[in-house]
N, C-alpha and C positions, 0 to 999 in steps of 0.2 A: 310711824308712832310706836314707841316702846310700850310693851304691854306686860302685865303680870305684877307680881309682888316684889321682884328684885331686878336689878340691872347688873350686867357683867361689864368688865373692862372692855371687852370686844364690842359690846353694844355702844358704848360711849365713844370709842375710837372710830367706829363706823359712821357716826354722825358727821364727821369731817367731810365725808364725800357725798353728802346729800345735796340735791339741787337747792340753791338759794343760800347755802352756807358759805361756799367759796366765792370770794369777791372777784369781779372782773378786773384784772390787774392792768395797770398802765405801766409802761416802762419807767423806771426811776428817772427823775429829771436831773438829779445831781449825783446822789449816791444811794446805796441800799440802806443807809441808816435813816432815811426819811420815811415817814408813814405815807399812807395813801389817802389820807383825809385832808380836805382843804380847810385851812384855818379861816375863821371869820375876820382875822386881822389882816388889814391891807397895808401894803408898803412895798419896800424894795425886796421882793421875794424871788421865787423861782418860776412862777407860773403867771403868764399874762392874763389880766382880768378884763380891762377896758381902757378906753381913752376918755378923758374928761378935761374940762377947762383947767388951765394952770391956776394954782392957788399959791399965795405967798407961803414960802417955806418948802415948796416942792423941790426936789433935787433936779437941777437943770439938766442933768445927764439923762433924765427920762423924758425930756420933751420930744414929742412926736412931730418932726419938722414937716412931714408931708401934710398932716392934718392942719398944722399951724399955718402953712402956706395957703392951703385951700380955703380955710375959714378966716384967714387974716387975723386970727387971735391965737395966743399961745395955748397949746394943749399938751397934756402930759400923759404918758402911759402909766397905768396902775397895775401893779403885780399883786398876786395873792400868794402868801406863803403856804407851803405844804408842811404841816407840822405833825410830829409824832403824837399819837394818842395811845394812852395806856388803858387796857381793858382789865377790870378787876371784878371777879365773880364771887359773890357770897351766896352759898347754898345751904339751906337748912336740911339736915339729915338726922333730926332728933325724933324722939318717940311720937310726938304729936303729928308728924308727917307720915307715920306708919298706919295709914287708913285709906280705904278706898272701897267702893261699892260696885264698880262696874268693870271698866277696862283695865285699870291699873291703880296702884296706890299713889298718894300725893308725893311720897318720897321718890317714886320712879319718874313722875312728871317733872319734879323739880330737878332731878339729876339730868334729864334730857334737856331741859331748858338751859341748865348750866353748861352742858356740853356744847349746845348750839351757840351760846354767847361766846364761849372761849375759842372754839374753832373759827367762828366768824371773825373775831378780833384778830386772830393770828393770820387769817387770809388777807386782812387789811395791812399786814406787816406791822401790827401793833405788838408791843410787849404785853404779855398776858400773865396774870397771877390770880390768886383767889384764896378764899378761906372756906373750909368745910366745917360746919358746926354739927357735932354729934351730941349724944346724951351726956357723956362724961369727959370728952376730949374734943380737940379741934386740930385741924391741919392747916398750916399757913404756907402758901406758895408765893414768893416774891415774884414780881413781873419780869419775865424774860422773853425775848423774841426767839422762841425755840419750840419746835414741835415736841421735843423730848420733855420739856418742862410742862407743856399742856398735857401730855400723856401721863406724867406723874400726878397732876391734878386730877385727871380722870380716874387714875388708879385709887386715889384716896376717896374720891366720891363713891366708886363702886364698893370699896372696902367698908366705908361707913354705912352704905346702903344695905349691904348684905349682913351687917352685924345687928340690924334691927330685927326684933322678934316680938311676938305677942306676949304681953305680960312683962316686958322689960321695964326697968325703972324709968321714971320720967326724967326729962332733961334737967341737968344741974344748971340752975340759972346763973351760977358763977361762970360757967363755960360761955354762955351767951354774952354776959357782961364783958369778959376778957376778950372774946372774939371781936366784939364791936369796938372795944378800946384799941385793939390792934389794927382794925380796919381804919380808924381815924388816924392812926399813927402812920400807916403805910400809904395813904392816899391824900396827899396834900393838895395838889392842883393837877388840872388837865387829865383827869381820869374819867373814863366811862365806867360807872359802877352799876352792876346788876345785883339787886337784893332779891333773892328768890326764897320765898317762905310762905306759910299761911298767916304769919304775923299774929299768932295767938299766944298769949294775950298781947294786945297792942299797948304796952305800957310806956312809961316815960323813957325807958332806955332806947327803944326804937325811935321814938319821937325826937329825943335829943340828938341821937346819932344822925338821923336824916337831916335835921336842920343844920348840923355842922358840916355834913358832906356836900350839900348843894351849894354852899357858898363859893366853891372853887372847882366843882366837878359837875359832870352830867350824870344824873342818877336815874336809873330805871327800876321801878318797884314792880315786881312780878308776884302777884297774889295767887297762890296755888290753892285750889279748893276742889272738893268732891261734890257732885250734885246732891248726895244724901245729906250733906251739911246745910244745904240751902233749903231743901224741901223734904218733908217726910214721904215715904213711899205710899202707894195707893192704900186705901182703907182696908185694913186687915189686922189680924193678931200676929205680932212678931216677937221673936225671941232673939236677943243679941248678947254677945259675950266679948270680953276683952282678953279671954284666955284664962281668966281667974273667976270673976263674978259673971252672973247671968241675970239679965233683966227682961221681963216680958211687958209688952205694952200694946195698946190698940191705937191705930192711927186714924180712926174714923171721927174723932173729936175735932170739929172745925176750929174751936178755940185753941186747942193744943197745936193744931197745924199752923194757925196764924201766928201764935207766939213763937213757935219754932222758927218760922221764916223771918219774923221780925228780928229775932236775935242775930241771925246771919246778916240781914240787911243793915242793921246798926253797926256791926263790925266793919262791913264793906264800906259803908258811908263814912265812918270815922277815918278809915285809911285813905279814901278818896279825898276827903277834905284836908287831911294832912299833906297829901301830895300837891294839892292845889295851893295850899298855903306856903309850901316850900319850893314850888316850881319843879318838883320831881315828876317824872313821867310815870303814869300808872297804867299797868296792864294786868289782865287776869288770865289764868291758865287752868281750865277745868281738866279733871283727869280723863274725861271722855272725849276731849277735843284733840285733834292732831296738832302737832307743833306748828309754830308760825309766829309765836308771840315775840321772839327775839328778832326775827327777820323784819317784823313790822315796827320794831322799837326805834 
């Protein structure tokens, strides 16, 4: 697990060699231009799936004569196509992610999740691309089946990550808007899209984008959060600062603690309900938990 306030390019490149990231490869069945994921579509493909009773319209060339003779009824072989999958990673490296109370900042956890998703996609022989969202700019990487292309994506993630500082300006919402517009333009069909952010605020822009993406793609939503956003620390007097202003407060007030937790729970529930309504896959990644969210996605 990556720790601290920042990540380096070397950190993100090293994720490639972790257990669970690299797929167990099978020899290509036809050419190296095919992916290593089985399609749900069945037909005249490259990988044998099963034998079933012959149905009108089946290709007579696929009849299994041995099974037909044994059962005295025509049976046909069914093949499963092996199709290329494109992996596209969208990672938030804006000011709202520059927060953490324990092991690391949210921006670091998001960067590690993005690296895991990208390298895992490449290990499946997918084309991999992504978008890095910063405070005032973004970086777009079109999908290519190339470790060099993924390395360039990792370079931009680390660069955006290291540009975050306490007291920096908040994210320009126009950057988020343009980034999500570009995402919808680049991912028409058959993409596996990872959206990695804290999704704050969860406005219409995120919701409209998610609804549009899931129509023809598989979408994995990874909500990154810090435990301090969910629950206040133990009862005590605290002083916190964002690098400019300083606020003092006491956490012994039970009502304050409940309201604080309820605010986080409402945001989490709204995101979960959106994912259920759109059939997107929902995952969470806490800053104090080791990686594994992408592997289980």
